[in-house]
Structure formats: structure tokens, C-alpha cells
N, C-alpha and C positions, 0 to 999 in steps of 0.2 A: 433540550431543543435544538435541532439539525436547522443550519443556515444553508442556503443555496451557495453552491460552491465549496461547500464543506466538506463533501464526501469525493474522493478521487478514486481513478483505477489503478492498475498495475503500472501503467507507464509514467504516472505522476510519481507513484512509490519508487520505482527504478531510478528515476532523475533524482530525487530527494537522497537516496541512499546513494547513489553512484554506481548501483551494480545493474547487472543485465536481467532479463526477465527469470533465465533458468535458475540464476543465484537466489534471486527474490522467492522462488517457488520452494527450492531447497532450505531456505531459511524458514520459511513458514512451516514445512514439513518437519524440521526439528524444534520447532518452537522458538526460535531465536527472534522471529517477526509475526504478530498477530493482527491478521486482518479484521475490520470491523465485521464483515460479513462475506459469505460466496455465496453469489447467484446462480441460480441453475446449476450448481455443481460445477461452474467453470471460472467466471469471472469474479475476482477478489474486488473487495470495496474497502476503502481504508478512508479513515477520518483524518483530515488536513493536519489537525491538530496533534496528532500523534506522530507525525513523521519528523525527520529532523527539518531544520530550518533549510529554504531554499538559498546556493550559494548566490553571492552578489558577484 
């Protein structure tokens, strides 16, 4: 079951990994990072639980 706020976009994923969007896309293309889905062939969607913990 998916809860509200559990799905996030590339911006949050980049913040969690500490990388910029171009690095995120490269890592997705090489299989290092796997998004939950890709919407309309453009926007990546991630499960917040699959991302590294937020830095305090």
C-alpha cells in the first residue's frame, strides 16, 4: 500500500543522494539507481523508503 507523501520526484531524490539532476539521470541510465516509475516518459518517481535517509 502506498501512503500520501511516500512518492517523490527527482528533486527530493537528488537532495537525498546529494547529487544534481544530470548525475541522477546518468545513474538511472547505468542501473545504479532505480526509480519506481517514469511518468509520460519524462518525470521519474521514487519511493521515499528506497532513498537514503535525510541528512539532519
